[in-house]
N, C-alpha and C positions, 0 to 999 in steps of 0.2 A: 503351448496348446491353449486355445481360447476356451473361456468358461461359458456355459450355457447362459443365455440372457433370460431372466424371468419375465413373466407377463406383467407383473405388478411391482411397485416399489413404494417405500415410504417417502414422504416429502413434507417439509414444514412450509405451510402456505399462509400468506397474508390474504384473507378473503376479500378485504376492502380496506381502503385507507382508514387508519385509526383503529382497526380491529385487531384483536389478539391473534397470535399464531395458532394455527390448527394443524396438528400432525395427522395426515390422512394417507390412505392408500389410493394410488392412482396408477394408470397404465404407464409402463416404461415407454418413453417417446421413441419414435423412429427418427434417425438422422435424415436431414434433408440432403439433396445432392452434393452440396459443398460443406457438409457438417460431419462431425464425429460424435459418436455416442460415448460418453465417458462414465465409467463406474467410479463414483466419487469415494475417495478414501478419507478426505478431510476437507473442511471448508472453514475459513476464518470468518469471524463475526466482526464486521467493521462498522465504525460510526456512520459511514455513508449509507449503511443499510437502513438507517432511519428515514432516508428519502422514500423508501418503499413502505415502511411500517406506518409512517405518518402522512403519506401522500404529499410529500414536500417537493416532488420532482414532476415536471409536466410530462404528460404522455405515457405514464405507466398504466398498463391495462391490468385489471384484477379479475380473478385471483392471480397472485404472483408469488413465485418462489424466489426469495432473495439469495444473495451470496455471490461475491465476485473475487473470492480468494480460494479457489478450489484446486485440488490436486487429485488425480486419479489415473485410471488406465483406459486406453481406447479399447472398446469392445465391439464396435461396429463402425463402418465408414460409409459415407454416401458415394454414389457412383462417380462424382467429379473430384473426389479427394485424391490428391497426389502426394501430399506432404507426409501423411501419417498412415500407420498400419496398425492392425489389431495387435494389442500387447504393448504398444508404446506408452510410456509414462509421460503425462502431460499436465499442464496447469493452465488456468485461465484467470485473468485479472479484470480490472475495471474496463479496459478497452476490449469491447466485444465484437470488433470487426469494422471494416470500412468498405467503401464502394469501389475503390481503385481508379475511378474515372473523373472525380471532381478535381479542381485546380490544386487543392491541398494534397490530395493523394498523388497527383502527377509530380508534385515536388517532394514526395516522400514524407510529408507531414501528416501521417495517418491519424494522429490524435486530433487534428483539426478538420478531419473529414466532415463534409457537409451532411453526410448521412451516417455518421458513426453510431454504432450500437454500443450499449453498455450491458455487460454481463449482470444478470440478476435484476435489471430494470427494463431493458428492451425485450429480453427473453428470460425464461426461467434459469435460475442460477444453481448454486451448489448446496443449498440447504435440502439436499435430497440424496437418495442412493444412486440415482442416475440423472444425467442431464446431457443435452446436446450443445455443442459449441461450434461456431463457424471455424473452418480449418485455419484461417488466417489469424484467429484470436488465440490459438493454442500455442503454448510454449513448452519446450522440452524440459523435463525435470530430471536432474541427475539421480542415478540409482541409489547413491549413498545418503540422500537427504530423507529424513523421516517426514512422512506426509504431513503430520500435524505441525511440524516445525517449518516445513516448506510453504504451507498454505499462506501465512501472513506475508511472506516475501513477495507474493503476487500483487500486493497493494502497498503496505507499509514499507516493505523492502525495496521494491522497484522505485517507489517515490523518493526515498532518501538516497539510495545508491545512484539513481539516474540524475538527481539534482546535483549531487556532489561531483559526479564525473563530468558534468557539463558546466560547472561553475568557474572553471579556469584556474583553480588552485593547483600548485605543484607540490611534490613531496617536500616536506620541511616547512611549508607555509602554515600559518596559524589558522585553524578552522575551529570556530566555536559552534557547539550544538546547544541551542536554547531549548530546554525541556528534556526531561529524562522519563519519557513515557512510552506509549506504544510506537510512535515514530522515532523519538529521540534515542531510545535504547538501542535501536538498530543504526541510527545515524552515527552514534559514537563508535560502534564497532566498525562500520565502513570507513569512517575517517581515520581511525587508527590503522586499519589494514591497508589503507592507501598511502600511508606514510606521512600523514599530516600531523603537525603539532596540535593535539586535540584537547580542547577545553570544554568541559561540560558546564552549563549554566542552568541553575534551577533555584526556585524559591523554597524547595524542600530539602533542608540540610540532611535529612535521613537518607537521601539518595546519593550522598557523597561516596560511600563505600561501594555501592553498586556501580556508579559511574567509573570509578577508578578500576574496578574489577573488569569492566567492559572494555577498558583500553584508554580511558581519558588520562591525559598527562597532568591535568589540573582540574579542580572543581571550584566554581564561583557560586557562593550562596547569594543569590540576587535579593534575598530578603534582608541581608545584613550589609551587603557591599554593592556599590554602584557598578553594575556589570559593564557599562560602557567604559568607565574609568579603569576597571580591572583589565579589560582587553587593551585599552590604550597603553597602559603601563607595560604590556608585553609587546608593544610595537604596532598594535592594531591588527584586526582580523582580515585575512584575505577573503574569507567567507564566513558569514554567520548563517547557519542553517536553522531557521526558525520553525520549530516543530510544534510548540505549544500554541493552541489557538487563542492567544491573548493579545489584543491590540496594545494594551498597556506594556506588556513584556517586550513586544517588538519595538515600541517607541522608546523604551528605556535603554535598549541595548544597541540601537543603530548607530549611536555616537562612537561605538567601539570599533567601527570599520577602519581599516587602514587605507592607504592610498590605492585607488582602483579596486577597492573591496566591494563585495556585494552581500547584501542581506537577501537570502533566498527563502521566501516563505513557502512552506509546504503544509503547515497547519493553517486552517481557515478560521479567523476570528468572526464572531457574530456582529462586529461593528467595524467601522472604517479605521484605518491605521494612519495616524498623523506622521508626516515626513518632514524632516529638517532639510529643506531644499538647499539652503545656504551651506550647510555642512556637507551635503553630498557634492555640491559644485566644488567646494574647496578641496575635496579629496578625489574628485573624478570618480565618485562612488555611485552605487546604485541600490535601489530596493526593487526586487523582482519576485515573480512567482514561478513555480515549476509544477506541472502536472505529473502524473505517474509515468506511463510509458506504453509502448506498443508491446506486442508479444515478443518481438526480438529483444527489446529492452528487458523484459521479464526473464527471458532465457539467459541473457547476460548476467542479470542479477543472481539468478539461481546458481549459475556456474561459478561466479565469483564467491558466492556464499559457501559453496561446497569446497572451493579451493582454499579459502581462508577461514573456514569454520565459523562463519557468522551465523548465529543462531538466535531466534527470538525466544523470549520467555513466554510460555503458553500455559493456559488452563484448558483442559480437555473436557468435552461434554458429549454425551450421547444425543442423538437427534431428538429423542423424546424430551430432553431437557433444554430445548431451544429457548424457551422463555427465560429460564434462569441464566443461560449464557448471554442472551441479549441484554437482560437486566444488569448483569455485572459490567458489561461493556458500557452501556449507556449511562450508568452511574459512576463510571470511572473507577470501578473497584477491581477489575481484572488486572492481573500482573503478569504480562502486559497485554497479551492478546488472547481472546477467547476463541476456541476452535471446536467445531462440531466434527465428530467422527461417526458418520452414518453407518 
């Protein structure tokens, strides 16, 4: 039975680029013809939310409610919605919809849509009690996933899971996860669950115990050991999932690729990454990047996570504490994902 929808809600708003969050009361939005209205149960706080807070992304209109890792329940649907019904449990990630008619969409490459929208940037996101989401941007959320633990899977989860499942590795292949943080602690779990020989690589030796607990078969302390040599000694990596946003770390480890191996970057350094072209040619290897995924990819990520009990480590915050949650994330203090529970 559907719950009554209130007239007003709380939302954490960025009034203008560079200004502090303001938690305010505003009307609950009505869904458009092809949108669903979602009562938000949880929304992750992602580093990409800095694009809104600092005005570092073109085309963001203010005031804006950030948040692209949201999980909740459909409480109303537009007249053209055919996929979802009131009561459905859904999530929405970075990919906030596509046009269906550009060349990329016709090829099924929705992330490359010429008119792609971004949740929390193109339209208001999940730092609120309610938000509207285009029907094609919503993903089914399994009933047995906790909302706060499911929310980060809509960004950090789908990014690492989708990158690994498209990287060409097979069960038993050596997969190294560079970085044991917000992305890496999920990448380790996915790599282990997929049957890869999983090696965690980090410059923080205190993360060894956690990495092994998450499923890593081995840990390489990149502060004390040459990570490329360590991987080469194991026969070379079929995939290096580079999650830490450090050009130096990516440059140091790429020599550990095996024949036809790939370094797949999902963390974005603030500077260019040097590439050893001769080394890549000699091994027929590659350095590449991978984005997050469409709503279908998010649904697959959530389903696999429920199946294999892949769970992010989260810190929970009330919406009124949005500034504290964002601060812990931006200062890299959260272990490992900050989540708002409106």
